[in-house]
NUDREN-493741 format. One record per residue: residue number from 0; residue in one letter; chain; x, y, z of N, C-alpha, C in turn. Coordinates in steps of 0.001 Angstrom, whole numbers. Example, Ala and Ser with C-alpha at 12.3 -4.5 7.8 and 13.67 -1.06 7.14 Angstrom:
2
k:r:c:nX:nY:nZ:caX:caY:caZ:cX:cY:cZ
0:A:A:13190:-5690:7800:12300:-4500:7800:13200:-3300:7800 .
1:S:A:12850:-2250:7080:13670:-1060:7140:12900:30:7870 .
***
This chain:
78
k:r:c:nX:nY:nZ:caX:caY:caZ:cX:cY:cZ
0:M:A:874:-1102:29:-14:6:-36:888:1287:45 .
1:E:A:596:2124:-802:1339:3427:-951:734:4370:119 .
2:F:A:1638:5231:659:1161:6272:1599:2045:7587:1235 .
3:H:A:1487:8649:1745:2118:9967:1723:3398:9936:2489 .
4:H:A:4440:10620:2119:5616:10673:2977:5558:11930:3845 .
5:F:A:4680:12788:3571:4616:14087:4318:3206:14220:4952 .
6:A:A:3148:14768:6109:1824:14890:6664:1176:16305:6737 .
7:L:A:-125:16382:6944:-721:17588:7015:-152:18502:8200 .
8:G:A:150:19902:7836:807:20650:8701:2314:20596:8776 .
9:Q:A:2864:19583:8182:4378:19404:8095:4964:20629:7230 .
10:V:A:6104:21042:7774:6943:22065:7036:7850:21380:6088 .
11:V:A:7893:21802:4793:8738:21335:3807:9502:22462:3009 .
12:R:A:10329:22069:2341:10972:22987:1276:10819:22448:-69 .
13:L:A:10837:23238:-1095:10948:22753:-2512:12243:22648:-2885 .
14:M:A:12529:21473:-3596:13895:21147:-4154:13787:20993:-5619 .
15:T:A:13359:22142:-6295:13200:21984:-7749:14353:22749:-8478 .
16:R:A:14578:22489:-9802:15539:23262:-10462:15209:24696:-10724 .
17:E:A:14014:25008:-10846:13619:26320:-11232:13404:27199:-10111 .
18:R:A:13902:26848:-8871:13749:27819:-7817:14749:28878:-7965 .
19:T:A:14302:30043:-7407:15143:31270:-7446:15898:31353:-6143 .
20:A:A:16731:32316:-6000:17566:32466:-4788:16731:32710:-3524 .
21:S:A:15599:33406:-3692:14689:33552:-2632:13935:32377:-2158 .
22:D:A:13731:31439:-3124:13137:30217:-2957:13955:29158:-2041 .
23:K:A:15253:29329:-2111:16048:28319:-1482:15782:28141:-64 .
24:L:A:15484:29257:575:15204:29158:2094:13712:29118:2456 .
25:A:A:12878:29277:1385:11278:29362:1601:10795:28066:2158 .
26:K:A:9927:28233:3270:9317:27133:3922:7769:27098:3520 .
27:Y:A:7271:25917:3296:5813:25776:3078:5320:24799:4027 .
28:R:A:4011:24954:4337:3333:23901:5148:2358:23192:4266 .
29:V:A:2314:21820:4392:1436:21002:3766:-86:21253:4258 .
30:T:A:-868:21650:3309:-2224:22051:3801:-3275:20846:3192 .
31:R:A:-2947:20128:2151:-3774:19125:1721:-2966:17982:887 .
32:L:A:-3387:16635:1308:-2778:15526:660:-3549:15179:-547 .
33:L:A:-2975:15277:-1669:-3738:14850:-2870:-3402:13375:-3278 .
34:P:A:-4402:12812:-4115:-4161:11451:-4446:-3041:11311:-5495 .
35:S:A:-2600:9985:-5565:-1572:9611:-6502:-1963:9718:-7837 .
36:D:A:-1125:9984:-8789:-1470:9850:-10259:-1016:8539:-10837 .
37:G:A:-795:7718:-9960:-357:6360:-10360:1102:6149:-10251 .
38:A:A:1865:7220:-10062:3328:7114:-9906:3695:7775:-8524 .
39:E:A:3165:8923:-8205:3524:9617:-6903:2422:10561:-6466 .
40:F:A:2525:10869:-5298:1654:11832:-4619:1867:13376:-4971 .
41:R:A:916:14041:-4868:956:15477:-4909:458:16148:-3592 .
42:Y:A:923:17380:-3320:612:17975:-2129:52:19585:-2434 .
43:C:A:-749:20104:-1568:-1055:21506:-1685:-290:22077:-588 .
44:L:A:423:23176:-855:1275:23820:77:907:25204:204 .
45:E:A:1197:25785:1435:1000:27228:1669:2347:27784:2075 .
46:H:A:2702:28897:1516:4012:29594:1826:3894:30128:3235 .
47:E:A:4960:29830:4039:4899:30238:5400:4785:31719:5643 .
48:E:A:5534:32541:4787:5571:33937:5062:4545:34737:4159 .
49:F:A:4262:34419:2889:3403:35167:2014:2072:34733:1919 .
50:L:A:1792:33572:2515:383:32980:2469:-175:32834:1134 .
51:F:A:540:32226:259:-16:31805:-1122:188:30329:-1190 .
52:S:A:-673:29766:-2071:-791:28205:-2214:-141:27801:-3423 .
53:R:A:305:26519:-3479:774:26073:-4815:797:24488:-4706 .
54:L:A:885:23787:-5692:945:22383:-5722:2322:21946:-5987 .
55:A:A:2678:20754:-5372:3992:20157:-5657:3988:18665:-5714 .
56:W:A:4840:18113:-6413:5101:16673:-6495:5899:16201:-5203 .
57:E:A:5706:14970:-4847:6419:14446:-3587:7940:14451:-3907 .
58:R:A:8271:14176:-5171:9763:14192:-5501:10501:15563:-5283 .
59:D:A:9641:16636:-5354:10260:17972:-5292:10330:18518:-3830 .
60:L:A:9933:17665:-2800:9861:18182:-1502:10862:17552:-449 .
61:I:A:11284:18313:423:12113:17784:1557:11659:18296:2712 .
62:G:A:11594:17407:3851:11050:17832:5156:12106:18705:5895 .
63:V:A:11483:19616:6669:12340:20606:7458:12082:20179:8987 .
64:I:A:13185:20148:9667:13209:19931:11159:13314:21310:11776 .
65:L:A:12254:21694:12485:12344:23102:13093:13039:23142:14380 .
66:P:A:13586:24298:14861:14281:24338:16094:13307:23907:17245 .
67:G:A:13823:23129:18210:12904:22681:19316:12240:21264:19113 .
68:W:A:12400:20831:17908:11887:19451:17542:12860:18439:18009 .
69:R:A:12481:17332:18598:13408:16257:18993:13147:15061:18056 .
70:V:A:14227:14417:17664:14064:13154:16947:14334:11996:17911 .
71:E:A:13203:11185:18080:13376:10113:19157:14034:8926:18487 .
72:S:A:14953:8227:19055:15428:7069:18543:14629:5845:19236 .
73:P:A:14405:4736:18513:13807:3579:19056:14351:3134:20340 .
74:S:A:13584:2812:21254:14019:2177:22489:14424:677:22233 .
75:N:A:15594:369:23056:15958:-1030:22866:15484:-1875:24054 .
76:T:A:14683:-1176:24969:14218:-1916:26019:12769:-2377:25791 .
77:P:A:12495:-3559:26363:11038:-4105:26078:9960:-3344:26867 .
***
């Protein structure tokens, strides 16, 4: 079963060739999970600062870890 790699509300960055210098640091929030076209999923994103929306393919996104987030490692104890 296929599943989305990013969740609603998650912060991501676009990693496409056509991005400009100002896009390199731009953060977007996932606002909608769209269905697969048979190959991969699409997402509706909202720009964190300017509040505009756009669509993006899953292959063009990378997740962002925000300050204060902790990444938990799996526990080795039962």
